N, C-alpha and C positions, 0 to 999 in steps of 0.2 A: 409377845412372841410373834403374833400375826403381823403387827405393825412393823417389826424388825425385818421379817421375811419380805413383806410387800415393798418396803423402801429399798431393800437390796435388789429385788427383782426389777424395780423401776430403774435403779441405778445401772444395772447390767444392760437393760434395754437401751438406755441412753448411751452407754459406752459402745455398744454394737453399732448404734446409729452414727456415732461420731466416726468410727472406723470406716463405715460405708461411705460417709461424706468425704473422708480423707481419700478414699479410693476414687471417688468421682472427680475430685479436684486433681488428684494425681494423673488420672487418665486424660482429663482435659488439658493438663499441662503437657503430657507426652504427645497428645494429638496436635497441640499448637506447635510444639517443637518439630514434629514430623512435617507439618505443613510449611513451616518457615524454612526448614532445611531441604525440603523436597525428597525426603526419605520415605520409606514405606509406612503407611498408616495402619497396617494390620487389617484383619478381616472385619466383616460386619458384626461379628460377635466379640470383638476384642473388648469393647467397653463393658457389656454385660458380664462377660467372664471375669474381668478385673473386679467388678463389684461383687460378683458371687464368691470369688476367692476371698475378698476382704470380709464378707459376711461370715463365711465358714471360719476364717481365721479369728474373727471376733468371738464366735461361739466357742472355739477351742481355747482362746485366751481367758475367758471368763473364770473358769475354775483354776487355771494355772497362774494367772497374773493379777487380774483385776480384783477378784474377791479376796485373795490373801492379802493384797496390799492394803485395801480399805479396811479389812477386818483387823489386821495388826495395828493400823493407824488409829482406829477407833478404840481398840483395847488399850493402847498406850496413851493416847491423847484425849480420852473421852471427856474429861473435866477441864480441859484446857482451851476449848473453843474450836470452832469450825476451821479457822485458818491453820491452826496447828495440825488438825487431822488431815487437811488437804496436803500440807507440806510433807507430813510423815508418809502419807499414802504415795505421794509422788516419789519420795526417796526409796521406799521399799519397792515400788514398781520399776524404778530405774535399775536397781540392783538385780531384780529378777529378770527384767527384759535383757539387760546386758549379758547376764549369765546364760539365758536361753539362746540369745543370738550367737554368742561365742561357741556354745556347745553345738548348735545347729550348723554354724559355718565350718567348724572343725570336722563335724561328722559328714558334711557334704563335700568336703575336699576343697574348700575355698583356700586360696593361697594365703599365707600368714600375713602378708602385707595388707590384705583387704579385710581382715577380721575386725580391726578397730572401726573401719568404715561401716561394716555391717552392724556392729553393735551400736554405733552412733546413730545410724538411721533408725534402728529399732527403738532406741530410747526416745528419739524425737517423735516417732509416730505414736507412742503410747502415752505421752504426757497429757494431751488433750482429753482422751477418753477417761483416764484415771481421775483427772481433775473434775470432769463432769460427773463421773460416778460418785465421787466423794461428796461433791456439793449437792447432788440430788439426794443421796442417802441421808446426809445431815439435814438438808432442808425439809424433807418429808418427815423426819423425826421431830423437827421443830414444829411443823404444822400439826402433827399428831398430838403434841403437847399443848399447843396454843389454842386449837379449836375447842376442846372441851372447856377450857378456862374462859374463853370468850363467850360462848353460847350456853354455858351451864352443862353439867353432866359430870361424869366420873373422871376427873383429871388424875386422880390418884392411881386408878387402874392402868391408865395409859402411860403414865410417866415412867414406870419401870420398864415397859416394853419399848417405848420409843427411843430409848438410848439417850 
């Protein structure tokens, strides 16, 4: 139980860090575009606010998107290998992200022509965090099973917890 919780917490932290890294890359891209076109670069707090918004979004998306996607994928593909769990978690996350993006776009009054664009961008932005979350959670489960076997100890007690 403890190993399962720890590996999911580490996966959640990894997913949040990837979202923040995507925000930094996105801000640098927007800054380069603004410099190249001669348009406004924003204020001095534009970059930190962009990163802060991405971090808050990551914290909000953990229970709504990342955790359900990886949990469903692990429940369905537990004995079929890490690759299958990663693919299933990405598929579940894509469906959830597209649904959340469409609902948010419609609720905020985005015109109907832009709703698929909003959903597509949301799907593209969540693929990397979900993949890293799933790989981290599965990898830590593998390590929790491997370490006791390698250096002696109680592998039987950890194998049920590690997933």
